[in-house]
DSSP file (Angstrom, degrees, kcal/mol; ACC not computed):
  #  RESIDUE AA STRUCTURE BP1 BP2  ACC     N-H-->O    O-->H-N    N-H-->O    O-->H-N    TCO  KAPPA ALPHA  PHI   PSI    X-CA   Y-CA   Z-CA
    1    1 A M     >        0   0    0      0, 0.0     4,-2.6     0, 0.0     5,-0.2   0.000 360.0 360.0 360.0 -44.1   -9.2  -14.7    9.1
    2    2 A L  H  >  +     0   0    0      2,-0.2     4,-2.7     1,-0.2     5,-0.2   0.938 360.0  48.1 -63.8 -46.0   -8.9  -11.0    9.0
    3    3 A A  H  > S+     0   0    0      1,-0.2     4,-2.8     2,-0.2    -1,-0.2   0.922 113.8  47.1 -61.6 -44.2  -12.5  -10.4   10.1
    4    4 A G  H  > S+     0   0    0      2,-0.2     4,-2.7     1,-0.2     5,-0.3   0.894 111.5  51.4 -63.6 -40.4  -12.1  -12.9   12.9
    5    5 A T  H  X S+     0   0    0     -4,-2.6     4,-2.4    63,-0.2    -2,-0.2   0.934 113.5  43.8 -62.2 -46.6   -8.8  -11.3   14.0
    6    6 A I  H  X S+     0   0    0     -4,-2.7     4,-2.6     2,-0.2     5,-0.2   0.923 113.6  51.5 -65.4 -44.1  -10.3   -7.8   14.1
    7    7 A L  H  X S+     0   0    0     -4,-2.8     4,-2.5    -5,-0.2    -2,-0.2   0.947 114.9  40.9 -58.2 -51.2  -13.5   -9.1   15.8
    8    8 A F  H  X S+     0   0    0     -4,-2.7     4,-3.0     2,-0.2     5,-0.2   0.868 112.5  55.6 -68.9 -35.4  -11.6  -10.9   18.6
    9    9 A F  H  X S+     0   0    0     -4,-2.4     4,-2.2    -5,-0.3    -1,-0.2   0.946 112.7  42.1 -59.2 -48.1   -9.0   -8.1   18.9
   10   10 A L  H  X S+     0   0    0     -4,-2.6     4,-2.7     2,-0.2     5,-0.3   0.904 114.0  52.0 -66.2 -41.4  -11.8   -5.5   19.5
   11   11 A L  H  X S+     0   0    0     -4,-2.5     4,-2.9    -5,-0.2     5,-0.4   0.938 112.2  45.6 -59.8 -47.4  -13.7   -7.9   21.8
   12   12 A L  H  X S+     0   0    0     -4,-3.0     4,-1.8     1,-0.2    -1,-0.2   0.890 113.4  50.9 -62.9 -39.2  -10.6   -8.5   23.9
   13   13 A R  H  < S+     0   0    0     -4,-2.2    -2,-0.2    -5,-0.2    -1,-0.2   0.928 118.7  34.7 -65.8 -45.7   -9.8   -4.8   24.0
   14   14 A F  H >< S+     0   0    0     -4,-2.7     3,-0.6     1,-0.2    -2,-0.2   0.850 121.8  45.4 -82.3 -34.5  -13.3   -3.7   25.1
   15   15 A Q  H 3< S+     0   0    0     -4,-2.9     2,-0.4    -5,-0.3    -3,-0.2   0.824 108.0  62.3 -72.6 -30.4  -14.0   -6.7   27.4
   16   16 A G  T 3<  +     0   0    0     -4,-1.8     2,-2.2    -5,-0.4    11,-0.4  -0.164  56.5 147.0 -93.9  40.4  -10.6   -6.5   28.9
   17   17 A K    <   +     0   0    0     -3,-0.6    -3,-0.1    -2,-0.4    -4,-0.1  -0.539  20.1 142.9 -72.9  83.1  -10.7   -3.0   30.5
   18   18 A L        +     0   0    0     -2,-2.2     2,-0.4    36,-0.1     8,-0.2   0.042  14.6 140.1-116.4  23.5   -8.5   -4.2   33.3
   19   19 A E        +     0   0    0      5,-0.1     2,-0.3     6,-0.1     8,-0.0  -0.562  16.9 148.7 -76.8 126.4   -6.4   -1.1   33.9
   20   20 A T        -     0   0    0      3,-0.8     3,-0.4    -2,-0.4     6,-0.2  -0.807  64.9 -86.8-137.5-179.3   -5.6   -0.3   37.6
   21   21 A A  S    S+     0   0    0     -2,-0.3    21,-0.1     1,-0.2    -2,-0.0   0.863 132.8  41.5 -60.6 -34.3   -2.7    1.3   39.4
   22   22 A N  S    S+     0   0    0      1,-0.2    -1,-0.2    19,-0.2    20,-0.1   0.565 123.5  38.6 -90.0  -9.4   -1.0   -2.1   39.5
   23   23 A S    >   +     0   0    0     -3,-0.4     3,-2.0     1,-0.1    -3,-0.8  -0.495  62.4 160.2-136.9  66.9   -2.0   -3.1   36.0
   24   24 A P  T 3  S+     0   0    0      0, 0.0    -5,-0.1     0, 0.0     3,-0.1   0.740  81.5  46.7 -63.7 -21.7   -1.7    0.0   33.8
   25   25 A L  T >  S-     0   0    0      1,-0.4     3,-1.4    -7,-0.1     2,-0.1   0.167 103.8-138.1-103.4  16.9   -1.5   -2.1   30.7
   26   26 A G  T X> S-     0   0    0     -3,-2.0     3,-1.3     1,-0.3     4,-0.7  -0.407  77.0  -2.5  65.5-134.4   -4.5   -4.3   31.6
   27   27 A I  H 3> S+     0   0    0    -11,-0.4     4,-2.1     1,-0.3     3,-0.5   0.788 129.2  66.6 -63.2 -28.3   -3.9   -8.0   30.9
   28   28 A V  H <> S+     0   0    0     -3,-1.4     4,-2.1     1,-0.2    -1,-0.3   0.827  92.4  62.0 -63.2 -30.2   -0.5   -7.3   29.4
   29   29 A S  H <4 S+     0   0    0     -3,-1.3    -1,-0.2     1,-0.2    -2,-0.2   0.900 106.4  44.5 -60.7 -39.8    0.6   -6.2   32.9
   30   30 A L  H >< S+     0   0    0     -4,-0.7     3,-1.0    -3,-0.5    -2,-0.2   0.886 110.2  55.1 -71.3 -38.4   -0.1   -9.8   34.0
   31   31 A E  H 3< S+     0   0    0     -4,-2.1   102,-0.3     1,-0.2    -2,-0.2   0.873 115.9  38.4 -59.2 -36.8    1.6  -11.2   30.9
   32   32 A M  T 3< S+     0   0    0     -4,-2.1     2,-0.9    -5,-0.2    -1,-0.2   0.293  79.8 125.5-101.0   8.9    4.7   -9.2   31.7
   33   33 A A    <   -     0   0    0     -3,-1.0    97,-0.3    -4,-0.2    96,-0.1  -0.584  39.8-172.1 -70.5 106.3    4.6   -9.7   35.5
   34   34 A H        +     0   0    0     -2,-0.9     2,-0.3    95,-0.1    93,-0.2   0.373  58.6  36.5 -90.9   4.4    8.1  -11.1   36.1
   35   35 A N  S  > S-     0   0    0     91,-0.2     4,-1.8     1,-0.1     3,-0.3  -0.985  81.8-109.6-151.3 164.8    7.9  -12.0   39.7
   36   36 A A  H  > S+     0   0    0     -2,-0.3     4,-2.7     1,-0.2     5,-0.2   0.832 113.6  58.2 -64.1 -34.9    5.4  -13.4   42.2
   37   37 A N  H  > S+     0   0    0      2,-0.2     4,-2.4     1,-0.2    -1,-0.2   0.900 106.1  49.0 -63.7 -40.0    5.0  -10.0   44.1
   38   38 A T  H  > S+     0   0    0     -3,-0.3     4,-2.4     2,-0.2    -1,-0.2   0.920 111.6  49.1 -65.3 -43.1    3.9   -8.3   40.9
   39   39 A I  H  X S+     0   0    0     -4,-1.8     4,-3.2     1,-0.2     5,-0.2   0.930 110.8  51.0 -60.9 -44.7    1.3  -11.0   40.2
   40   40 A R  H  X S+     0   0    0     -4,-2.7     4,-2.7     1,-0.2    -2,-0.2   0.919 110.5  48.7 -58.5 -44.3    0.1  -10.8   43.8
   41   41 A D  H  X S+     0   0    0     -4,-2.4     4,-2.3     2,-0.2    -1,-0.2   0.902 113.5  46.6 -64.4 -41.1   -0.3   -7.0   43.5
   42   42 A I  H  X S+     0   0    0     -4,-2.4     4,-2.5     2,-0.2     5,-0.2   0.947 113.6  48.2 -65.3 -48.4   -2.2   -7.3   40.2
   43   43 A N  H  X S+     0   0    0     -4,-3.2     4,-2.6     1,-0.2    -2,-0.2   0.911 112.0  50.2 -58.0 -43.4   -4.4  -10.1   41.5
   44   44 A T  H  X S+     0   0    0     -4,-2.7     4,-2.8    -5,-0.2    -1,-0.2   0.918 110.8  48.1 -62.5 -44.1   -5.2   -8.0   44.7
   45   45 A S  H  X S+     0   0    0     -4,-2.3     4,-1.7     1,-0.2    -1,-0.2   0.895 113.3  47.8 -66.5 -37.4   -6.1   -4.9   42.7
   46   46 A W  H  <>S+     0   0    0     -4,-2.5     5,-3.7     2,-0.2     6,-0.6   0.883 112.4  49.1 -70.0 -36.6   -8.4   -6.9   40.4
   47   47 A E  H ><5S+     0   0    0     -4,-2.6     3,-1.2    -5,-0.2    -2,-0.2   0.935 110.8  50.4 -64.1 -45.4  -10.0   -8.6   43.4
   48   48 A D  H 3<5S+     0   0    0     -4,-2.8    -2,-0.2     1,-0.3    -1,-0.2   0.846 115.1  43.3 -61.0 -34.5  -10.5   -5.2   45.0
   49   49 A E  T 3<5S-     0   0    0     -4,-1.7    -1,-0.3    -5,-0.2    -2,-0.2   0.419 114.2-116.1 -91.3   0.3  -12.1   -3.8   41.9
   50   50 A G  T < 5S+     0   0    0     -3,-1.2     4,-0.2    -4,-0.4    -3,-0.2   0.838  79.7 124.0  68.6  33.2  -14.2   -7.0   41.2
   51   51 A M     >< +     0   0    0     -5,-3.7     4,-2.5    -6,-0.2    -4,-0.2   0.374  33.1  97.6-106.6   2.9  -12.3   -7.7   38.0
   52   52 A T  H  > S+     0   0    0     -6,-0.6     4,-2.5     1,-0.2     5,-0.2   0.924  87.2  46.5 -63.3 -45.2  -11.0  -11.2   38.6
   53   53 A K  H  > S+     0   0    0      1,-0.2     4,-2.6     2,-0.2    -1,-0.2   0.903 112.8  51.3 -61.7 -40.2  -13.8  -12.9   36.7
   54   54 A Q  H  > S+     0   0    0     -4,-0.2     4,-2.2     2,-0.2    -2,-0.2   0.894 109.4  50.1 -63.1 -41.4  -13.4  -10.4   33.8
   55   55 A A  H  X S+     0   0    0     -4,-2.5     4,-1.9     2,-0.2    -2,-0.2   0.922 111.5  47.8 -64.7 -44.3   -9.6  -11.1   33.7
   56   56 A K  H  X S+     0   0    0     -4,-2.5     4,-2.3     1,-0.2    -2,-0.2   0.919 111.5  50.6 -62.6 -43.1  -10.3  -14.9   33.6
   57   57 A A  H  X S+     0   0    0     -4,-2.6     4,-2.7     1,-0.2    -1,-0.2   0.890 107.2  55.0 -60.9 -39.2  -12.9  -14.4   30.8
   58   58 A N  H  X S+     0   0    0     -4,-2.2     4,-1.7     1,-0.2    -1,-0.2   0.902 108.3  47.9 -61.8 -41.7  -10.4  -12.3   28.9
   59   59 A V  H  X S+     0   0    0     -4,-1.9     4,-1.0     2,-0.2    -1,-0.2   0.915 112.2  49.3 -65.8 -42.7   -7.8  -15.1   29.0
   60   60 A W  H >X S+     0   0    0     -4,-2.3     4,-0.7     1,-0.2     3,-0.6   0.899 109.3  51.7 -64.7 -40.0  -10.4  -17.6   27.8
   61   61 A I  H >X S+     0   0    0     -4,-2.7     4,-1.2     1,-0.2     3,-1.2   0.879 101.7  62.5 -62.1 -36.8  -11.5  -15.4   25.0
   62   62 A D  H 3X S+     0   0    0     -4,-1.7     4,-2.0     1,-0.3    -1,-0.2   0.829  92.3  64.1 -59.2 -32.2   -7.9  -15.1   23.9
   63   63 A F  H << S+     0   0    0     -4,-1.0    -1,-0.3    -3,-0.6    -2,-0.2   0.851 104.9  46.0 -59.9 -32.9   -7.8  -18.9   23.3
   64   64 A F  H <X S+     0   0    0     -3,-1.2     4,-0.5    -4,-0.7    -1,-0.2   0.767 110.1  54.4 -79.1 -26.1  -10.4  -18.3   20.5
   65   65 A F  H >X S+     0   0    0     -4,-1.2     4,-2.1     1,-0.2     3,-0.6   0.845  92.9  73.3 -72.2 -36.3   -8.4  -15.3   19.2
   66   66 A I  H 3X S+     0   0    0     -4,-2.0     4,-2.5     1,-0.2     5,-0.3   0.873  93.4  49.4 -52.9 -49.8   -5.2  -17.3   18.8
   67   67 A P  H 3> S+     0   0    0      0, 0.0     4,-1.8     0, 0.0    -1,-0.2   0.865 111.7  51.3 -61.7 -32.5   -6.2  -19.4   15.7
   68   68 A F  H <X S+     0   0    0     -3,-0.6     4,-2.0    -4,-0.5   -63,-0.2   0.963 114.9  37.9 -69.6 -51.4   -7.3  -16.3   13.9
   69   69 A Y  H  X S+     0   0    0     -4,-2.1     4,-2.4     2,-0.2     5,-0.3   0.876 116.6  52.2 -72.1 -33.8   -4.3  -14.2   14.3
   70   70 A T  H  X S+     0   0    0     -4,-2.5     4,-2.5    -5,-0.3    -1,-0.2   0.936 113.3  43.4 -66.3 -42.7   -1.8  -17.0   13.9
   71   71 A M  H  X S+     0   0    0     -4,-1.8     4,-2.5    -5,-0.3     5,-0.2   0.851 112.0  54.9 -71.0 -32.6   -3.4  -18.2   10.6
   72   72 A L  H  X S+     0   0    0     -4,-2.0     4,-2.8    -5,-0.2     5,-0.2   0.961 114.1  39.3 -62.4 -50.9   -3.7  -14.6    9.4
   73   73 A F  H  X S+     0   0    0     -4,-2.4     4,-2.7     2,-0.2     5,-0.3   0.880 114.8  53.9 -68.1 -37.1    0.1  -14.0    9.9
   74   74 A Y  H  X S+     0   0    0     -4,-2.5     4,-2.2    -5,-0.3    -1,-0.2   0.940 113.8  42.4 -59.3 -47.0    0.9  -17.4    8.6
   75   75 A T  H  X S+     0   0    0     -4,-2.5     4,-2.8     2,-0.2     5,-0.2   0.924 116.0  47.2 -67.6 -46.1   -1.0  -16.8    5.4
   76   76 A L  H  X S+     0   0    0     -4,-2.8     4,-2.3    -5,-0.2     5,-0.2   0.945 115.6  43.9 -63.4 -48.6    0.2  -13.2    4.9
   77   77 A C  H  X S+     0   0    0     -4,-2.7     4,-2.4     1,-0.2    -1,-0.2   0.913 117.1  47.0 -63.6 -41.8    3.9  -14.1    5.5
   78   78 A G  H  X S+     0   0    0     -4,-2.2     4,-1.6    -5,-0.3    -2,-0.2   0.908 111.8  50.2 -65.4 -42.0    3.6  -17.2    3.4
   79   79 A S  H  < S+     0   0    0     -4,-2.8     4,-0.4     1,-0.2    -2,-0.2   0.891 113.8  44.7 -64.8 -40.4    1.8  -15.4    0.6
   80   80 A I  H >< S+     0   0    0     -4,-2.3     3,-1.4    -5,-0.2     4,-0.2   0.903 108.5  58.3 -68.8 -40.6    4.4  -12.6    0.5
   81   81 A S  H >< S+     0   0    0     -4,-2.4     3,-1.3     1,-0.3    -2,-0.2   0.843 100.4  55.7 -62.6 -33.6    7.3  -15.1    0.7
   82   82 A I  T 3< S+     0   0    0     -4,-1.6    -1,-0.3     1,-0.3    -2,-0.2   0.647 105.7  53.4 -74.5 -11.2    6.2  -16.9   -2.5
   83   83 A R  T <  S+     0   0    0     -3,-1.4    83,-0.3    -4,-0.4    -1,-0.3   0.362 105.8  68.8 -97.8   2.9    6.3  -13.6   -4.3
   84   84 A M    <   -     0   0    0     -3,-1.3     2,-0.3    -4,-0.2    83,-0.2  -0.612  66.3-148.1-113.4 172.9    9.9  -12.9   -3.2
   85   85 A Q     >  +     0   0    0     81,-2.8     4,-0.5    -2,-0.2    83,-0.4  -0.937  58.1   0.4-135.9 160.9   13.3  -14.5   -3.9
   86   86 A G  H >> S-     0   0    0     -2,-0.3     4,-2.0     1,-0.2     3,-0.5  -0.281 125.0  -5.4  65.6-143.4   16.4  -15.0   -1.9
   87   87 A F  H 3> S+     0   0    0      1,-0.2     4,-3.1     2,-0.2     5,-0.2   0.872 132.4  55.4 -57.6 -44.1   16.5  -13.8    1.7
   88   88 A P  H 3> S+     0   0    0      0, 0.0     4,-2.0     0, 0.0    -1,-0.2   0.874 109.5  49.0 -59.3 -34.7   13.1  -12.1    1.8
   89   89 A A  H <X S+     0   0    0     -4,-0.5     4,-1.8    -3,-0.5    -2,-0.2   0.937 113.7  44.9 -68.1 -45.8   11.5  -15.4    0.6
   90   90 A K  H  X S+     0   0    0     -4,-2.0     4,-2.4     1,-0.2    -1,-0.2   0.899 112.2  52.4 -64.7 -40.7   13.3  -17.4    3.3
   91   91 A L  H  X S+     0   0    0     -4,-3.1     4,-2.8     1,-0.2    -1,-0.2   0.904 106.8  53.4 -62.1 -41.3   12.5  -14.8    5.9
   92   92 A G  H  X S+     0   0    0     -4,-2.0     4,-2.2    -5,-0.2    -1,-0.2   0.894 108.9  48.6 -61.2 -40.8    8.8  -15.0    5.0
   93   93 A V  H  X S+     0   0    0     -4,-1.8     4,-2.2     2,-0.2     5,-0.2   0.932 112.6  48.4 -64.5 -45.2    8.7  -18.7    5.4
   94   94 A L  H  X S+     0   0    0     -4,-2.4     4,-2.4     1,-0.2    -2,-0.2   0.909 113.1  47.5 -61.0 -41.8   10.4  -18.5    8.8
   95   95 A L  H  X S+     0   0    0     -4,-2.8     4,-1.8     2,-0.2    -1,-0.2   0.837 106.9  57.0 -70.9 -31.8    8.0  -15.8    9.9
   96   96 A A  H  X S+     0   0    0     -4,-2.2     4,-1.1     2,-0.2    -2,-0.2   0.954 114.0  39.0 -61.2 -48.2    5.0  -17.8    8.7
   97   97 A F  H  X S+     0   0    0     -4,-2.2     4,-2.1     1,-0.2    -2,-0.2   0.844 110.8  60.1 -70.7 -32.0    6.1  -20.7   10.9
   98   98 A G  H  X S+     0   0    0     -4,-2.4     4,-2.4    -5,-0.2    -1,-0.2   0.837  99.6  57.6 -61.4 -32.2    7.1  -18.2   13.6
   99   99 A S  H  X S+     0   0    0     -4,-1.8     4,-1.6     2,-0.2    -1,-0.2   0.889 106.3  48.2 -64.6 -39.2    3.5  -17.0   13.7
  100  100 A L  H  X S+     0   0    0     -4,-1.1     4,-1.7     2,-0.2    -2,-0.2   0.900 110.9  50.5 -67.5 -40.0    2.4  -20.5   14.5
  101  101 A V  H  X S+     0   0    0     -4,-2.1     4,-2.6     1,-0.2    -2,-0.2   0.892 105.8  56.8 -63.5 -39.2    5.0  -20.8   17.2
  102  102 A A  H  X S+     0   0    0     -4,-2.4     4,-2.4     1,-0.2    -1,-0.2   0.894 104.7  52.6 -58.7 -39.6    3.7  -17.4   18.6
  103  103 A G  H  X S+     0   0    0     -4,-1.6     4,-2.1     2,-0.2    -1,-0.2   0.897 108.9  48.8 -63.1 -40.2    0.3  -19.0   18.9
  104  104 A L  H  X S+     0   0    0     -4,-1.7     4,-2.2     2,-0.2    -2,-0.2   0.908 111.5  49.6 -65.3 -41.4    1.8  -22.0   20.9
  105  105 A F  H  X S+     0   0    0     -4,-2.6     4,-2.8     1,-0.2    -2,-0.2   0.891 109.1  53.1 -62.7 -38.8    3.6  -19.5   23.2
  106  106 A D  H  X S+     0   0    0     -4,-2.4     4,-2.7     2,-0.2    -2,-0.2   0.895 107.9  50.3 -64.3 -40.2    0.3  -17.6   23.6
  107  107 A M  H  X S+     0   0    0     -4,-2.1     4,-2.3     2,-0.2    -1,-0.2   0.922 112.5  46.5 -64.1 -43.0   -1.5  -20.8   24.7
  108  108 A A  H  X S+     0   0    0     -4,-2.2     4,-2.3     2,-0.2    -2,-0.2   0.927 112.9  50.1 -63.5 -44.0    1.3  -21.6   27.2
  109  109 A E  H  X S+     0   0    0     -4,-2.8     4,-2.4     1,-0.2    -2,-0.2   0.913 110.2  50.5 -59.3 -44.4    1.2  -18.0   28.5
  110  110 A N  H  X S+     0   0    0     -4,-2.7     4,-2.4     2,-0.2    -1,-0.2   0.909 109.0  51.2 -62.1 -42.8   -2.6  -18.2   28.8
  111  111 A G  H  X S+     0   0    0     -4,-2.3     4,-1.9     1,-0.2    -1,-0.2   0.929 111.5  47.2 -59.8 -45.0   -2.4  -21.4   30.8
  112  112 A L  H  X S+     0   0    0     -4,-2.3     4,-2.3     1,-0.2    -1,-0.2   0.874 110.6  52.4 -65.3 -37.1    0.1  -19.9   33.2
  113  113 A M  H  X S+     0   0    0     -4,-2.4     4,-2.9     2,-0.2    -1,-0.2   0.887 106.3  53.4 -67.1 -37.2   -2.0  -16.7   33.6
  114  114 A L  H  X S+     0   0    0     -4,-2.4     4,-1.2     2,-0.2    -1,-0.2   0.906 109.5  48.7 -63.1 -39.5   -5.0  -18.8   34.5
  115  115 A F  H  <>S+     0   0    0     -4,-1.9     5,-2.9     2,-0.2     3,-0.3   0.922 111.5  50.1 -62.3 -43.0   -2.9  -20.5   37.2
  116  116 A S  H ><5S+     0   0    0     -4,-2.3     3,-1.5     1,-0.2    -2,-0.2   0.912 108.9  50.9 -61.3 -43.0   -1.8  -17.1   38.4
  117  117 A L  H 3<5S+     0   0    0     -4,-2.9    -1,-0.2     1,-0.3    -2,-0.2   0.749 107.6  54.3 -67.7 -22.7   -5.4  -15.9   38.5
  118  118 A A  T 3<5S-     0   0    0     -4,-1.2    -1,-0.3    -3,-0.3    -2,-0.2   0.416 124.8-104.3 -88.9   1.2   -6.3  -18.9   40.5
  119  119 A G  T < 5S+     0   0    0     -3,-1.5     2,-0.9    -4,-0.2    -3,-0.2   0.567  85.1 123.6  90.4   9.0   -3.6  -18.1   43.0
  120  120 A H      < +     0   0    0     -5,-2.9     2,-0.3    -6,-0.2    -1,-0.2  -0.784  40.5 112.7-105.6  88.5   -1.1  -20.7   41.9
  121  121 A Y        +     0   0    0     -2,-0.9     2,-0.3    -5,-0.1    -8,-0.0  -0.979  31.2 171.9-152.2 159.8    2.1  -18.8   41.0
  122  122 A N     >  -     0   0    0     -2,-0.3     4,-2.2     1,-0.0     5,-0.2  -0.882  55.7 -78.8-153.9-176.5    5.7  -18.3   42.1
  123  123 A N  H  > S+     0   0    0     -2,-0.3     4,-2.5     1,-0.2     5,-0.2   0.875 126.9  53.6 -61.6 -37.0    8.7  -16.5   40.7
  124  124 A F  H  > S+     0   0    0      2,-0.2     4,-2.6     1,-0.2    -1,-0.2   0.941 110.7  44.3 -64.6 -46.8    9.4  -19.3   38.2
  125  125 A T  H  > S+     0   0    0      1,-0.2     4,-2.4     2,-0.2    -1,-0.2   0.854 112.8  53.8 -67.5 -31.9    5.9  -19.3   36.7
  126  126 A A  H  X S+     0   0    0     -4,-2.2     4,-2.1     2,-0.2    -2,-0.2   0.940 111.5  43.9 -65.2 -46.5    6.0  -15.5   36.6
  127  127 A I  H  X S+     0   0    0     -4,-2.5     4,-2.5     2,-0.2    -2,-0.2   0.908 113.2  51.9 -64.6 -41.9    9.3  -15.5   34.6
  128  128 A L  H  X S+     0   0    0     -4,-2.6     4,-2.5     2,-0.2     5,-0.2   0.910 109.1  49.9 -62.0 -42.5    8.1  -18.3   32.4
  129  129 A T  H  X S+     0   0    0     -4,-2.4     4,-2.5     1,-0.2    -1,-0.2   0.921 111.6  48.9 -60.5 -44.3    4.9  -16.4   31.6
  130  130 A T  H  X S+     0   0    0     -4,-2.1     4,-2.9   -97,-0.3     5,-0.2   0.887 110.3  51.1 -63.7 -39.9    7.0  -13.3   30.7
  131  131 A I  H  X S+     0   0    0     -4,-2.5     4,-2.6     2,-0.2     5,-0.2   0.942 112.3  45.8 -63.3 -47.7    9.3  -15.3   28.5
  132  132 A F  H  X S+     0   0    0     -4,-2.5     4,-2.3     1,-0.2    -2,-0.2   0.918 115.4  47.6 -60.9 -43.1    6.4  -16.8   26.6
  133  133 A S  H  X S+     0   0    0     -4,-2.5     4,-2.6  -102,-0.3    -2,-0.2   0.930 112.9  47.2 -64.8 -46.3    4.7  -13.4   26.3
  134  134 A T  H  X S+     0   0    0     -4,-2.9     4,-2.4     1,-0.2    -2,-0.2   0.909 113.3  48.3 -63.0 -43.2    7.9  -11.6   25.1
  135  135 A A  H  X S+     0   0    0     -4,-2.6     4,-2.5    -5,-0.2    -1,-0.2   0.905 111.2  51.3 -64.3 -41.2    8.7  -14.3   22.6
  136  136 A K  H  X S+     0   0    0     -4,-2.3     4,-2.3    -5,-0.2    -2,-0.2   0.955 112.3  45.2 -59.4 -51.1    5.2  -14.2   21.2
  137  137 A F  H  X S+     0   0    0     -4,-2.6     4,-2.7     1,-0.2     5,-0.2   0.880 110.8  54.9 -62.2 -38.1    5.3  -10.4   20.8
  138  138 A F  H  X S+     0   0    0     -4,-2.4     4,-2.3    -5,-0.2     5,-0.2   0.957 110.2  44.7 -59.5 -52.0    8.7  -10.6   19.2
  139  139 A F  H  X S+     0   0    0     -4,-2.5     4,-2.2     1,-0.2    -1,-0.2   0.909 116.4  46.6 -59.3 -42.8    7.6  -13.1   16.5
  140  140 A L  H  X S+     0   0    0     -4,-2.3     4,-2.5    -5,-0.2    -1,-0.2   0.871 111.2  50.2 -71.8 -36.7    4.4  -11.1   15.9
  141  141 A I  H  X S+     0   0    0     -4,-2.7     4,-2.4     2,-0.2    -1,-0.2   0.922 112.4  47.2 -67.4 -42.6    6.1   -7.7   15.7
  142  142 A I  H  X S+     0   0    0     -4,-2.3     4,-2.3    -5,-0.2    -2,-0.2   0.915 113.6  48.7 -63.8 -42.1    8.7   -9.0   13.2
  143  143 A A  H  X S+     0   0    0     -4,-2.2     4,-2.8    -5,-0.2    -2,-0.2   0.902 110.5  51.5 -63.3 -40.6    6.0  -10.6   11.1
  144  144 A L  H  X S+     0   0    0     -4,-2.5     4,-2.6     2,-0.2     5,-0.2   0.910 110.1  48.2 -63.5 -42.8    4.0   -7.4   11.2
  145  145 A I  H  X S+     0   0    0     -4,-2.4     4,-2.8     2,-0.2     5,-0.3   0.923 112.8  49.3 -62.2 -43.9    6.9   -5.4   10.0
  146  146 A Y  H  X>S+     0   0    0     -4,-2.3     4,-2.4     2,-0.2     5,-0.7   0.932 112.2  47.9 -59.8 -48.1    7.6   -7.9    7.2
  147  147 A V  H  X5S+     0   0    0     -4,-2.8     4,-1.5     1,-0.2     5,-0.4   0.927 116.5  42.5 -62.4 -46.5    3.9   -7.9    6.1
  148  148 A F  H  X5S+     0   0    0     -4,-2.6     4,-1.7     3,-0.2     5,-0.2   0.943 118.6  43.4 -67.3 -46.3    3.7   -4.1    6.1
  149  149 A A  H  X5S+     0   0    0     -4,-2.8     4,-1.4    -5,-0.2    -2,-0.2   0.970 127.2  26.7 -66.3 -55.1    7.1   -3.5    4.4
  150  150 A L  H  X5S+     0   0    0     -4,-2.4     4,-2.4    -5,-0.3    -3,-0.2   0.824 120.2  55.7 -82.6 -30.1    7.1   -6.1    1.7
  151  151 A G  H  X<S+     0   0    0     -4,-1.5     4,-2.3    -5,-0.7    -3,-0.2   0.926 109.7  47.1 -64.4 -43.5    3.3   -6.3    1.4
  152  152 A L  H  X S+     0   0    0     -4,-1.7     4,-2.8    -5,-0.4     5,-0.2   0.897 111.0  52.6 -63.2 -40.7    3.1   -2.6    0.7
  153  153 A R  H  X S+     0   0    0     -4,-1.4     4,-2.6    -5,-0.2     5,-0.2   0.923 109.5  48.7 -61.2 -44.7    6.0   -2.9   -1.8
  154  154 A I  H  X S+     0   0    0     -4,-2.4     4,-2.3     2,-0.2    -2,-0.2   0.929 112.9  47.9 -60.8 -46.1    4.1   -5.7   -3.6
  155  155 A I  H  X S+     0   0    0     -4,-2.3     4,-2.2     2,-0.2    -2,-0.2   0.932 113.3  47.0 -62.3 -47.0    0.9   -3.7   -3.8
  156  156 A L  H  X S+     0   0    0     -4,-2.8     4,-1.6     1,-0.2    -1,-0.2   0.918 113.7  47.2 -63.7 -43.2    2.7   -0.5   -5.0
  157  157 A L  H  <>S+     0   0    0     -4,-2.6     5,-2.6    -5,-0.2     4,-0.5   0.872 111.2  52.0 -66.8 -35.6    4.7   -2.4   -7.7
  158  158 A R  H ><5S+     0   0    0     -4,-2.3     3,-0.8    -5,-0.2    -1,-0.2   0.898 106.9  54.1 -65.4 -39.6    1.5   -4.2   -8.8
  159  159 A L  H 3<5S+     0   0    0     -4,-2.2    -1,-0.2     1,-0.2    -2,-0.2   0.850 112.3  42.6 -64.0 -34.8   -0.3   -0.8   -9.1
  160  160 A I  T 3<5S-     0   0    0     -4,-1.6    -1,-0.2    -5,-0.1    -2,-0.2   0.429 117.1-114.2 -93.7   2.5    2.4    0.6  -11.4
  161  161 A G  T < 5 +     0   0    0     -3,-0.8     2,-0.3    -4,-0.5    -3,-0.2   0.731  68.6 133.6  80.0  23.8    2.7   -2.6  -13.4
  162  162 A K      < -     0   0    0     -5,-2.6    -1,-0.2    -6,-0.1     2,-0.1  -0.687  64.4 -93.1-103.8 159.9    6.2   -3.7  -12.4
  163  163 A S        -     0   0    0     -2,-0.3    -1,-0.1     1,-0.1    -5,-0.0  -0.457  30.0-159.1 -66.5 139.9    7.4   -7.1  -11.4
  164  164 A Y        +     0   0    0     -2,-0.1     2,-0.3     2,-0.1    -1,-0.1   0.326  46.8 124.6-108.0   7.8    7.5   -7.4   -7.6
  165  165 A H        -     0   0    0    -81,-0.1     2,-0.5   -11,-0.0   -81,-0.2  -0.522  44.1-161.2 -70.3 131.9    9.9  -10.3   -7.2
  166  166 A V        -     0   0    0    -83,-0.3   -81,-2.8    -2,-0.3     2,-0.4  -0.951   9.8-173.5-117.5 130.7   12.7   -9.2   -4.9
  167  167 A Q              0   0    0     -2,-0.5   -81,-0.2   -83,-0.2    -2,-0.0  -0.992 360.0 360.0-126.0 132.0   16.1  -10.9   -4.7
  168  168 A V              0   0    0     -2,-0.4   -82,-0.1   -83,-0.4    -1,-0.1   0.349 360.0 360.0-118.6 360.0   18.7  -10.0   -2.2
């Protein structure tokens, strides 16, 4: 899972060089385009630069990335949660399932972006895409913080030979 996540992350990053004046964050600019005018401007700049096919390919590749990162975060959060007690354990379970929900949000977001790239968009679909994208990033950022904070604690305590169960 980790190798696949890293592979697809790098592939998306290097294949998805979609930065223009209207899309300074590349594909993320389209994910966060909260109105039809912004989508139109992004689409126009990508068409002018000959990047529309590349943008569509980037979205399709992301569909293959989703199972890898969702299962990675699901496994990491779940694995940490069983080594915890109390609130940290419950939070880990919630974040494990939140990772799966993030994957579902990413699929919905990708579908909406493909419609946008095909010229089928309006303010409602733009807002919906932004909501799915923001929720996805929220779940993943919280899971990442959980994994780093408590995962590092488990590793350090294991190295010094102490029990790593945490109860709050």
